[in-house]
N, C-alpha and C positions, 0 to 999 in steps of 0.2 A: 809557465807564468800566467798566461791568459786564463787557464783553468782555475788557478788559485785565486785570481782576482774575481772571477765569476762566483766561485764558492764563497768568498768573503762577502761579496755583495748580497748573495742570497741569505747568508746567515744574519747580516745586519738588518735586512728587511724583516726577516722572521722575528728578530728580537724586538724591533719596533712594534710589530703586530702583537707579540706576546705581552708587552708592557701596556697594551691597550691604548697606545698613542694614536692608532688608526684602527678602525673597526667598521664592519658593515652594520647597517641599522635599518629598522623598519620605521616607516612614517606614514602619515595620512596624505592623501592627494585629492584636492578638490577638482582637479582637471579631469579625472577619470570618472566617467559615468558608468555605473554598473548596467548590465543588460536590462534589469528591471527599471532603473531610473531613466534609461534611454527611451522607454516606451511612452513617456509623458512629455507633453509640451512644456517648454520652459516658461517660467512666469514672466510676465511683461517687465522689461527693465525700466522701471520708473523710479525717480528720486523721491517723489512725494506721493502719498496717498491721502485722499480725503475720505474719512469714514464717519459713520453716524453711530452714536452710542444709544443705549436703551431709552434715554430721555429725549432723544431727537437732536442732541447737540452735535455739531460737526467738529471733528478733530483732524489735525494734520499729522500724519505719520510719515517720517522721512528717513532716508539713509543719513546717518550721522556718525561722527567720531569726536572724541575729546581733543581740544586744541591744547596748546602749551599751558594755558591757564586753567585747564580742567573743564572748560565749557564745551557743551555739545554743539557742533557745527555741522550743517548739511554738507555732504560731499558725495562724490561718485567714486567709490573705492573699487579698484580692480581686485578680483578674487586672487588670493595667493595661490601659487602653484603647489606649495607644500605646507601642510599644517603640522606644526611641531607637537601638538597635543598628543598625549599617549592614550587617548580614548576617543571613541566615536560612537554615535548612535546610528544604528542601522534599522531600517524598517523591514518587518516580516510581511511577506505577501504570498498567499497561496501555500503557506506552510514552509516557505524557504526564505533565506536571506542571502544577499550577495555581499561578501566581505571583500573590500577593495583596499589594498595597501601598497605602498611603494618600497621596493628593495633598492637601497643605495649602497654602492661599493665605491669607496674613495679611490681616486686614480693612483694614490701612493701605495695602494694595496695590490695593484695589478702588476703583472710581470709577463713578458712575452713567453717565458719558459714554463709558466705555471698554468694549471687548470684549477679554478676555484669552483668547488662543488657546494652549493647551498641547498638546504632543504628546509622549507618552512613547516612548522608544526602548529596544529590547532589544539588547544585544550578545551574540550567541550564537556562540561560537567566532569564526570569521572573518567572520561575517555581522552586519549591522545591520538590525534589523527595526523598521519604523515601526508603532506601534499607532494605534488610532483616537483622534482628538484629543478634547480636552475644551474646551468653550467656556464662559466665564463672562461673561455679557452684562449690562451695567448697564441699569437701567430706562430712563434717558434715551436710551441707545444704541438699545435695542429700540424705544422710541417713535419715534425718528427713522427706523428701518427701516420701521416700520408706516406712518409718514406717507408714505414713498416709495411704498409699495404703494398707499396711498389715492390719491395723486396719479396714479399710473399707471391705477388703476381709473377715476378721473374722466376721464382722457384716453380710455380705451377706451369709456366710455359716450357720448362725443361722436361716435363713429363710428356712422353710420346704416347698418343692415343691411337695412332694408325700402326697396327702391328705389322703391316707389310713392309714397313720401313726397316725392319730387322732382317729381311731376307736378302741375300746376295743374289739378285736377279740375274746378273751377268753370268756368274759361274753356274747357276742352275740352268740357264738357257744353253750354255756351251755343253754341259754334261748331257742334256737331253738330245741336242743336235748330233753329238758324236755316238752316243750309245743307244739311243732309242729314237731313230729317225722317224718312225711311225708316229710317235707322240709329238715330235717337233712339227710334223706336218699339220697337226691340229691347230698350230698357231694361226694359220691362215684359213682354217676350216670354220665355217659359221655354225656347223652342226653341234648340238649339245651332246656331251658324253657324260653319263653319270659316273660318280666315283667308283661304284661297284663294277661297271663295265670297264673303266680305266684299269682297275686292279686285275680283272680277269684277263685282260689283253697283255699287260706288261709286268704283272707280278709285283707291283708296288702301288701304294695309294698316293693320291695327291698330297694328303696330309703328311705322309712319311717323307715324301720328296722335299716338301717345304721345310719340314722339321730338320732335315739333314743339312740344308743350306741356310739355316737361320743363325743369326749371331746370338747365341744363348746367353753369353755374358752380358751383352748390352741389354737384352730383354730382362734379365734378372735384376740388373741395376735399375732399370726403369720401374720395375714392380716395387722395388724397395723405396724408391723416391715417392711413388704413389702412396705406399703404406705410411710414410712419414709426414704426409701432408698436414695431419692434425697437429702433430708436435711442432712442425715448422710454423704453423699459424701462431701458436702460442709464443714461439721464439721471436718472430718478426713483429707481430701485432701485440705489443705488450698492453696497450690500452685501446680497446676497440672504440670506434666512433658509434655511439648509441643514439638512435633516433626515436625509439619507442619508450613511452613512460616518462618523457621529459616535458616540462613546461617550456623550456627554452635552452638552446645551446648556441651561444653566439661567440664569434671569434673577434677578439679585441686586437686591432693592429698596433695600437700604441696606448700608453697610459696617460695621455695628456688631459683626460677629463674623467669625471666620476661616471660610473656605470649606474644607470637608473632603469628599473623595470617595474611597471605597474601590474600588480598581480590581482586577479579577480577569481574568487572561489565561491561557488554556490554551496550552501550548507542547508540540509533539512533541519528544521527546528523540531523540538520535542517538548513535552510537558515540563514545566518548571525551568526551562532554559532561560536564563537571565543575561548571561554574558558569555563571550568567547574570547580567549586570549590567543594571540598569534605570536610565535617566537621564531627565531631564525638561528640555525646552527650551520656549520660548514666545515670543510676541509680544504687544505691546499696540497696539491699534488704536483710533483715534477716527474713526468712520465709515470711509472708505476710505484713511485716512492712517495709516501705521505710525509710531507714536511711538517704539517702543523694541523691541529684540530681547533677550529674556531669555537670559543665558548658560546653558550646560548645567550642570545640578545635579551635586552629588557622586553617584557611583554607589551604588546600593543593590544589594548582592550576594546572590544566591540560590545556595546550594550544593546541587547536585542529589544527593540521596541515592538511589542506584540499587542495588537488590539484586543487580544483575549483578556488582558488585565483590565480592560474597561468594561467588561461584561457585568451586567447586573445579576448577581448570584442569588437573589431572593427566590425562595421556593414559590412555585405556582401551584394553585389547587383548583380542582374541579368539583362542582356540585354533583353528587351522586345520590340517586334515589334507591333506597334499599327496601325491597319487599319482604314482608314477614313470611309469606308463603312462597315456596319454590317447588319446582317440579323437576323430575329427572326420569328418564326412561331408557329402556334397552329391550332388545328382542332376542329370543333364542329359538332354535329349531329342535323340537323334540319329536322323535319318531314314535308313532303308535302302530300297533297291529291294525290291520285293515278292519275298519268298522268298530274298533275298540277304543276305550278312553283310559285304560289302565296304564300308568307310567312304569316303564321297564328301564331302569338305569343301565342295564347292560346291553340294550338294543342300539345298534348303529353308533352314532356319535353322541348319544344321550349323556354318557358319563362326563364328557368334557363340558357340555353345555350346562348340565345341572351344577357342576362344580363352579363354573363361572358365575352363575346366578347366586349361588350360596356365598361366594366371595363378595359379590356386590352387596348383598344383604348384611353381611357382617360389617363391611366398611360403613354402611349407612347407620347401623344401630350403634356403632361405637364412635361415630363422628362427634367431635367436640363442639361443633358450631350448630348442628341441626338435629332436630328430633323427627324421627319417621312417624308419621300419623297413620297413613293407610297405603294400600297397594291395590291398584286396579289391574286385573289379569284379563287380557283379551286374546282368545284363541281364534285362529283363522283356519279355513280348510280350503282344499282345492275343489274344482268343479265336478269331479267324477261323481256319478250317482245323482239322485234327485235332490232338489234344493231343500225340501223339508227334512229329509234325512240328514243332510249335511249340516243344517242349522242346529238340529238336535244334537248331533255328534260333536260339533264345535263347542256348544254350551257345556256338554258333559266333560269334554277335555279341559275346558277352562276351569270348571269346578274341581276336577281332579288335580290340576296343577295348583290351584289355590289351597286345597286341603293338604297337598304334599308339602308345600313350602310353609304353610301355617304351622304344621307340626315341627318343621325344621326351626322356625323362628322361636317357638316355645322352648325347644331344646337349647337353642343358641343363647337365649336370654338367661336361662338357668345356668348355663356354662359360664357366661360372662359374669353373672352375679357371684358364682362360686370363685372365679379367678380374682375378682376385685375384693372379695371378702377376706382374702389372704393379707391384704395390705391396708384396707380401710373399710369403714362401714359402708355397706352396699347402698344405704339410703342416700349417701352423698352423690351417687351417680345419677340421681333423678332430680328434676326441679321440684316436684311435689309428690306427695304420697299417691295422688290420683294418677300421676304419670307413671309411677312405679307399678301400680296395679293394672293399668290399662293395657289391653292386648291390641296389637296392630290389626286393623280391620282389612281383610281381603275381600274384594268385590270381583265377581266373575261375570264376564261378558263374552259375547261371541261375534265373529265377523265371518259368517259362512260364505264360501265361494268368493274369495278375495279377487274379484274381477279387475278392480282398478290397479292392483299391483301387477296382475297378469298383463294388462295393457302396457304398463310401463316396461316390463321385462321384454315383451315382444318388440317394442320400439327400439330398445337398446341392444337387442341381440345381434350378434355379428354372423351367426350361422344361417339364419333364415334369409331367404332371397327376398328381393323387392316384391316379386309376385306373391310369395307367401304372406308377406306383411300386408299387402294390398287386399288379399283374400281375407285375412283375419279381420282387417278393419271393416270390411263390408259385412262380415258375420256379427261383428260386435254391436251392430245396430239392432239386432234381434232383441226385443224387450223381454221375452220369456226366456229365462235363464236355462231352463231344462232344454228348450228347443235349440238354444244357441249351442249348448254343449253337444247335443245330438248332431247338429250340423257340422261341428268341428270334427267329429269322429270320422266323417267321410273324406277328410282331407289327408293328403299324403304327409303333411307335416305334423299331423296330430300326434303321432308316436313320439316325435321329438318334444312336443309340448308336454306330453304326459311324463316322459322320462327325465327331462332336463329342467323344465320350468315349473311344473306342478309341485314338486317337492319343496320349492322355495316359498310356496304360498302357505305351507302348513307351519305357521309361526305362532309363537306365544309372546305377546308383547306385555312388558311390565311397565306400568306408570307409577312412579313413587311420588307421594305427596308428603312434603316435609314443612317444618316451620323453624325459624331461627330461635335458638335458646335465649330466654330472658327478654324477648321482644314481645311487647303487648300490642302496639299500634300496627296497623296493616302496612303502613309505609313510613319510612324515616328518611329525611333529607340530611345528608352529611357531606363533608368535604374530604376529598382524597387527593393525595399528591399527584400532579400531572406528570406521569412517568415519561411521556414522550417529550415534553418540554424540558424536563430535567436531563434527559439523554442528550438533547440538543446543547444544553449548557455544558455538559461533560465533554461533548465533541469539541466545543470551543476551547475548553481547558486543555484537551489533548491535542490541539492544533489540527484536528480532523475537520477542516472547514467544509469540504464537500458534503459530509454527513450533516454538519451543523446547518448548512443552507437548506438541505432537504427536510430536516426535522423542524426547523424554526420558521420556515417560509409561511405557513398558515397563520402564525401568531402576529406577525407584522409589528414588532416592538423594537426597542433599541438593540436588543440582542440579535434580532434578525438583521438589522442594519450593520452591526459589527461583523456578522458572518459574511454579508455581502461585500463589505469593504476588504475583509481579509482575503476574499477570493478575487478582488479587483472588479467586482460587479458594481462599478461606481455609479452608473446611471440608475440601477435598481435601488442602490442605497440612497441616492439623492431623492428619488421619487418618494421613497418611504419616509425618510427623515423630514421631508417638506410637509408631510401630513401629521407628524407627531407634535405633541406639546413641546414648546421650546424650553426644555430643561437644560441644565448645564451640560449634561452628557450629550444631549441632542445637538446643542450649539457647537460643542467641541467636535463631534463627528462631522457636522456640516462644514466646519473649518477645514478638516482634513480633505473632504470631498471637493470643496471649492478650490483648495490648493492644487489638488490633482487635476482639476479642470483648467488651471491657469488663471483663475479669477482671484487675484490677490486681495482686492478691496473687500469682497464678500467674505473671504477667508479670514482676514484680519478682524472684521466686524464680529463675525461669529465667535472667533477665539476670545476677543476682549469681553464679549457678553458672557461666555462660559466662565471666564476668570472672575467677573463681577458676581456671578451667581455662586461660584464655588472656587475660592482662592487656591485650592490644591491644584487646579489646572495651570496655574502660573508655573509651578514646578514641572507638571506633566508635559507642558509644551516644550521643555528642553529635551525631552526624551524621544519625541516623535519627529523624525527628520522633516516631514512636511511643515510642521509648525515651527520647529527650531530654525528652519531656513528663513521663515518669515520674521522671526524674532531677530535674527542676525541682520537680515536685509534692511529692516526698518527700525532697528533698535527699539523694539516695543517696550522692553523692560530696561531702558537705558540707565535707570538709577540703580539697578541691581548688578552686583558682580556676577560673572559667569558662574553658572551652577554646574558643578561637576557631579554627575550622578554617582550614587553608591550602588551597591548590588540590588538594583531595583527589581 
């Protein structure tokens, strides 16, 4: 009879819950400060503020409510514990927001035999994020869980871990005393006898003797119990007590009052995130039986107030000076036969070097923006031999290189003209007929015995010793270059210089002289988009505030201040804003910073000035928690109804 009454009671409560007469819900709570909000000093609790407007007139701003006749009267109103509104503005700081909401479960929904399992979900743009669950466990339910653990512990205690308990020690000792007195004598002998010696003396091992007098049946049953321990856990502990991955698991002793839990969840913001909806679902369990699935609650909406929406997105430009003439250069290493100037493409690494220079020339002559005017070819030599001979040889090698690539350029232009002629008139590829007919001028120069480069190579070399480098430096002061080379030949490190460093001195440098197509003046001043600044603006839009601070710090404008505020660098933001022209945006940002500093009077003054300059900030103030708190506290826009934000 008692069981039937309990079953009927459970069914009636479930029916009441199913009809929606009682349900859990989410709500706002002003009593709970998020970890972010807790870092700031509370604003001074004053009923009335005296502020000054732009014209120097004083105004009184006070806490007020409407009386029965609709008049505004000053009052000191206690903050409500629960806010019934289904939306809330939350501030983003450092790319994060703290969402605080209250989970309320009516007392009539609780039962000592039940466990209520609630899981909040956040709808963040296209994603649904499951938060850590909340468990409300009835005392009878928890007692049943504990009884399951107790039964399992009782089962575990029946498993014998000491295998000697299965041996009939009395019978084993009598057997040994009667049949093997020598072994029995060892009972009082402190000497150690190994199992091998024991077996050789008495023809039986210790293991065999123990096995003979063991209770095999009892041991077998014990092994079976141990093997069943996993199944017995599932049998006794139907619903384990979970401690990991939960926000809360509380045991309710009675259902005399509503269960209230203040939930705080930190969320990383993302570009274009405007709002987050929080919903609650749940289940009712009696032991391992699910009695009811609680439908999803009405959403609680958090509107994300991001300072990124205050950024000035106007493009910023830089003045850039463009030169008509430009230069480019490269070097190559061409090997020649000793004392010779003839180019041998198949010698050493010449093939790769010559191919690289040809590729550079082709890129330059086909460039859409520049016209190649002339090429300066400078050949250098190493110090072996006399200076006069090296100077002549370097000049001859430079001339040989110029002639070689001049022929290549002539062939290249003929080839390009032929290719272009397939699709359009070849005259279109030149600015003028003179440009078409003009050949690129090659100028040959030499730099015999490139000692300055050798000095640099010796300084940077890691194989030469300090003594070698010191010796080289002393010889480098010899002004006569032939004498200097002769002196080096007597040094032990000369062979290293000649084999490793000298070949790097035999270079051919190409200096390319070009001008911009269609440009007549030598210089032109133009404006180009400031790419660094625009990356900083994009970082603000992407909520990447550390990068925004780094990129925008040198500019010291309103966007720099916004990046500072977003990172909670409030003193840096205040110092910068104080130096800027008091535009509506600057005054609004100052209002936020003053509010964070606990200076209500200055915050209200700056906010009212921003609204006077730009009325859109009247609406914006309801979106930023620092400003909306001032509006509520001092009824700044008391003639206006409460503004409920849309998808801002």
